[in-house]
Structures are given as structure tokens and as C-alpha cells.
PLY file of the C-alpha trace (Angstrom):
ply
format ascii 1.0
element vertex 113
property float x
property float y
property float z
element edge 112
property int vertex1
property int vertex2
end_header
59.80 164.25 11.13
61.72 166.91 9.26
65.11 168.30 10.11
65.37 171.81 11.56
66.19 174.55 9.10
69.33 175.60 10.97
71.72 173.46 13.00
71.05 173.58 16.71
73.86 174.69 18.96
73.82 171.72 21.30
77.14 171.19 22.93
78.50 168.51 25.14
75.80 168.76 27.78
73.72 165.71 26.81
76.65 163.23 26.50
77.98 164.68 29.76
74.78 163.56 31.51
75.22 160.10 29.98
78.79 159.86 31.25
77.64 160.59 34.78
74.77 158.12 34.43
77.37 155.47 33.56
79.42 156.57 36.56
76.40 156.28 38.85
75.60 152.79 37.53
79.23 151.66 37.68
80.32 153.11 41.03
77.00 153.58 42.79
75.15 150.42 41.76
78.23 148.26 41.24
77.41 147.40 37.62
80.16 146.27 35.27
81.32 148.97 32.86
79.61 147.25 29.92
76.18 147.41 31.59
76.82 150.94 32.84
77.63 151.94 29.25
74.29 150.55 28.05
72.49 152.42 30.83
74.29 155.60 29.76
73.05 155.11 26.19
69.46 154.89 27.42
69.80 157.90 29.74
71.52 159.98 27.04
68.77 159.19 24.55
66.08 160.04 27.09
67.70 163.33 28.06
68.26 164.32 24.42
64.61 163.56 23.64
63.39 165.53 26.67
65.63 168.52 25.90
64.39 168.55 22.32
60.73 168.39 23.38
60.97 170.98 26.15
63.58 173.48 24.95
64.26 173.18 21.23
61.03 172.12 19.54
59.07 175.21 20.71
61.89 177.42 19.37
62.13 176.00 15.86
59.72 178.53 14.37
61.55 181.46 15.93
64.66 183.30 14.91
68.01 181.41 15.13
69.21 183.68 17.92
66.40 182.45 20.20
67.50 178.86 19.56
71.09 179.76 20.43
70.01 181.36 23.71
67.87 178.31 24.56
70.85 176.04 23.85
73.09 178.07 26.14
70.43 177.94 28.87
70.07 174.15 28.57
73.85 173.75 28.75
74.06 175.83 31.94
71.13 173.98 33.49
72.45 170.48 32.83
76.06 171.29 33.69
75.13 172.84 37.01
72.69 170.04 37.83
75.57 167.60 37.39
77.81 169.72 39.59
75.10 169.94 42.24
74.63 166.17 42.36
78.24 164.95 41.95
80.32 167.97 42.93
83.52 169.20 41.27
85.90 166.43 42.36
87.59 164.07 39.93
85.70 160.82 39.36
86.76 157.53 37.83
85.03 154.38 36.70
85.59 151.04 38.41
87.23 149.21 35.53
89.09 145.93 36.09
92.80 145.87 35.38
93.57 144.09 32.13
96.67 142.30 30.97
97.89 142.33 27.42
97.85 139.00 25.64
100.31 138.70 22.78
99.08 136.42 20.02
100.90 136.18 16.68
102.68 139.46 17.30
99.52 141.44 18.18
98.74 142.65 21.70
95.15 142.20 22.84
93.60 143.29 26.12
92.12 140.41 28.10
89.72 141.04 30.95
90.87 139.77 34.33
87.36 138.89 35.46
0 1
1 2
2 3
3 4
4 5
5 6
6 7
7 8
8 9
9 10
10 11
11 12
12 13
13 14
14 15
15 16
16 17
17 18
18 19
19 20
20 21
21 22
22 23
23 24
24 25
25 26
26 27
27 28
28 29
29 30
30 31
31 32
32 33
33 34
34 35
35 36
36 37
37 38
38 39
39 40
40 41
41 42
42 43
43 44
44 45
45 46
46 47
47 48
48 49
49 50
50 51
51 52
52 53
53 54
54 55
55 56
56 57
57 58
58 59
59 60
60 61
61 62
62 63
63 64
64 65
65 66
66 67
67 68
68 69
69 70
70 71
71 72
72 73
73 74
74 75
75 76
76 77
77 78
78 79
79 80
80 81
81 82
82 83
83 84
84 85
85 86
86 87
87 88
88 89
89 90
90 91
91 92
92 93
93 94
94 95
95 96
96 97
97 98
98 99
99 100
100 101
101 102
102 103
103 104
104 105
105 106
106 107
107 108
108 109
109 110
110 111
111 112
């Protein structure tokens, strides 16, 4: 597998999908944040692979401007799909409250669960 000749203009759209996958696993399925984070890694990798196969790989032999337009289109598609599913409201993860443990002058966060 060789690298593309020019850098692709992928923005924050793929990690954004992963963040909402973690939110769905954490808040929707009740998973702990650690497991939701691992699910987000898998979803982010899958989405990045699919976007590359469907949108970017067919454009690699074309002019750089075509790749830029495809990148903008993918960003709009994924961003609006997220808005359609989750809306525009603020969201937060269900993370347990932690207390700081001071040990030899250093403060460490200890999980309460």
C-alpha cells in the first residue's frame, strides 16, 4: 500500500463519529467510559476505512481539487448524519466522580467505582 501523492484534506469528521459512538455506548448502552472508548476506536477505524474506500481511493488518480471537493462532501455528510441522529443539544459522558488521592506530594485521581 503506497501513500497518496498529496495529503488528503480530511478534517475532524471521522474522529467526530468516534466520539458519538463512545457517547452512544456510554449513555445509551450503559457501558463504562473505558469500554465505550474502545468501541469508539473500532468505529472510528471502520468509518475511516469505509470513507477511504468509497470516497478517497477512487479520487487518487484525479486532480487534487477533486480530492478536496470529495473531502468537503464527506465532511458535510458525516456531520449532518450526526446532527440528524443526535441533534444539536449539548451531550456529556456518564463518567464517575473521582477524588484526588495525595501520595508523597503528588495528586492522583482515584476512581470511585
